ZAKOL-932273 format. One record per residue: residue number from 0; residue in one letter; x, y, z of N, C-alpha, C in turn. Coordinates in steps of 0.1 Angstrom, whole numbers, always signed. Example, Ala and Ser with C-alpha at 12.3 -4.5 7.8 and 13.67 -1.06 7.14 Angstrom:
2
> 0	A	+132	-57	+78	+123	-45	+78	+132	-33	+78
> 1	S	+128	-22	+71	+137	-11	+71	+129	+0	+79
//
This chain:
87
> 0	M	+106	+154	+416	+105	+142	+407	+99	+147	+394
> 1	L	+105	+141	+383	+101	+145	+370	+90	+136	+365
> 2	A	+80	+142	+360	+69	+134	+354	+71	+132	+339
> 3	V	+70	+120	+335	+72	+117	+321	+59	+110	+315
> 4	A	+54	+115	+304	+42	+109	+298	+46	+96	+292
> 5	K	+38	+86	+294	+41	+73	+287	+35	+74	+273
> 6	F	+43	+68	+264	+39	+67	+250	+32	+54	+248
> 7	N	+20	+54	+243	+12	+42	+241	+10	+41	+226
> 8	P	+18	+34	+219	+17	+33	+205	+4	+25	+201
> 9	R	-2	+28	+190	-13	+20	+185	-8	+6	+181
> 10	T	-15	-4	+186	-10	-17	+183	-12	-22	+169
> 11	E	-23	-17	+163	-26	-21	+149	-27	-8	+141
> 12	K	-21	-8	+129	-22	+3	+120	-34	+1	+111
> 13	A	-40	+12	+107	-51	+10	+97	-46	+5	+84
> 14	P	-51	-6	+79	-46	-11	+66	-47	-1	+55
> 15	E	-57	+8	+55	-58	+18	+44	-46	+28	+45
> 16	A	-42	+31	+57	-31	+41	+59	-18	+34	+55
> 17	V	-16	+22	+58	-4	+15	+54	-4	+14	+38
> 18	A	-15	+11	+32	-15	+10	+17	-13	+23	+11
> 19	F	-18	+34	+16	-16	+47	+11	-1	+51	+12
> 20	G	+4	+48	+24	+18	+51	+26	+28	+44	+17
> 21	A	+24	+31	+14	+33	+24	+5	+32	+30	-9
> 22	A	+20	+34	-13	+19	+41	-26	+27	+54	-27
> 23	V	+27	+62	-16	+35	+74	-16	+49	+71	-17
> 24	R	+54	+61	-9	+68	+57	-9	+72	+52	-23
> 25	E	+64	+44	-30	+67	+39	-43	+69	+51	-53
> 26	H	+60	+60	-53	+60	+72	-62	+73	+80	-59
> 27	R	+75	+82	-46	+87	+91	-42	+100	+84	-46
> 28	K	+101	+71	-44	+114	+64	-47	+115	+64	-62
> 29	A	+105	+63	-70	+105	+62	-84	+112	+75	-90
> 30	R	+110	+86	-82	+115	+99	-86	+129	+101	-80
> 31	E	+133	+92	-72	+146	+92	-64	+147	+104	-55
> 32	W	+135	+107	-49	+135	+118	-39	+136	+113	-25
> 33	T	+141	+121	-16	+141	+117	-2	+128	+122	+4
> 34	Q	+125	+117	+16	+113	+122	+23	+114	+137	+25
> 35	E	+126	+143	+27	+127	+157	+29	+124	+164	+16
> 36	Q	+128	+159	+5	+125	+165	-8	+110	+165	-11
> 37	L	+104	+154	-9	+89	+154	-11	+82	+163	-1
> 38	A	+87	+164	+11	+81	+173	+21	+82	+187	+17
> 39	E	+93	+191	+12	+95	+205	+7	+86	+208	-4
> 40	R	+85	+199	-14	+76	+201	-25	+62	+202	-21
> 41	A	+58	+194	-11	+44	+193	-7	+41	+204	+4
> 42	G	+51	+211	+9	+48	+221	+19	+44	+216	+32
> 43	V	+50	+204	+36	+47	+198	+49	+61	+194	+55
> 44	S	+60	+189	+67	+73	+185	+73	+77	+170	+69
> 45	A	+90	+168	+70	+95	+154	+66	+89	+144	+76
> 46	L	+86	+148	+89	+80	+139	+98	+66	+135	+94
> 47	Q	+59	+144	+88	+45	+140	+83	+47	+130	+72
> 48	I	+56	+132	+63	+58	+122	+52	+62	+108	+58
> 49	G	+71	+108	+68	+75	+96	+74	+64	+89	+81
> 50	F	+56	+96	+88	+44	+90	+95	+34	+84	+84
> 51	C	+33	+92	+74	+24	+88	+63	+29	+75	+56
> 52	E	+41	+75	+53	+47	+63	+46	+47	+51	+54
> 53	R	+48	+52	+67	+48	+40	+76	+34	+36	+80
> 54	G	+24	+44	+76	+10	+41	+79	+7	+44	+94
> 55	D	+15	+53	+100	+13	+56	+115	+1	+64	+118
> 56	N	-4	+71	+107	-17	+78	+109	-25	+78	+97
> 57	V	-37	+81	+98	-46	+82	+86	-46	+96	+82
> 58	P	-40	+99	+70	-39	+113	+65	-52	+120	+62
> 59	R	-52	+133	+65	-63	+141	+62	-63	+144	+47
> 60	L	-75	+147	+42	-76	+150	+27	-66	+161	+23
> 61	A	-64	+171	+30	-55	+182	+26	-41	+176	+24
> 62	L	-36	+167	+33	-23	+161	+31	-22	+152	+19
> 63	I	-33	+145	+17	-33	+136	+5	-32	+145	-8
> 64	L	-40	+156	-8	-39	+165	-20	-26	+171	-22
> 65	R	-19	+175	-11	-6	+182	-12	+4	+172	-17
> 66	I	+4	+160	-12	+13	+149	-16	+11	+146	-31
> 67	A	-1	+144	-35	-4	+141	-49	+1	+152	-58
> 68	Q	-2	+164	-54	+2	+176	-62	+18	+176	-63
> 69	A	+24	+174	-52	+39	+174	-52	+45	+163	-61
> 70	L	+38	+151	-61	+42	+140	-69	+37	+141	-84
> 71	R	+29	+150	-86	+23	+153	-99	+15	+140	-104
> 72	V	+7	+135	-95	-2	+124	-98	-16	+128	-94
> 73	R	-26	+121	-99	-40	+123	-94	-40	+117	-80
> 74	P	-48	+123	-71	-49	+117	-58	-54	+102	-59
> 75	G	-62	+99	-69	-67	+86	-70	-56	+76	-72
> 76	E	-45	+80	-79	-34	+71	-81	-28	+66	-68
> 77	L	-30	+74	-57	-25	+70	-44	-35	+62	-36
> 78	L	-48	+62	-41	-59	+56	-33	-66	+45	-40
> 79	D	-66	+45	-54	-74	+35	-61	-72	+20	-57
> 80	H	-60	+16	-53	-58	+2	-50	-62	-2	-36
> 81	I	-66	+8	-28	-70	+5	-14	-84	-1	-13
> 82	R	-85	-12	-6	-97	-19	-4	-102	-16	+10
> 83	V	-114	-12	+12	-119	-9	+25	-128	-20	+29
> 84	K	-126	-25	+41	-134	-36	+46	-148	-31	+49
> 85	S	-159	-38	+45	-172	-34	+48	-177	-42	+60
> 86	G	-186	-36	+67	-192	-43	+78	-187	-38	+91
//
């Protein structure tokens, strides 16, 4: 019998991750780049860019910096509009 791990997707995405991903997508599309092109310029996989743009995970600082550098924007331009809930 073959054992298969069940995939349990997160039911709610972090709003901050979704907002960051939307900013990345907006900047990428403004340059008319594919996810693969951005990934190559950032030195990461296209899967990471896809996860990031969909808000599927909260990116680490290193990824934020790589993406910002590839897009030639300040990291803050990808983060400034994000509001964090307090409490």
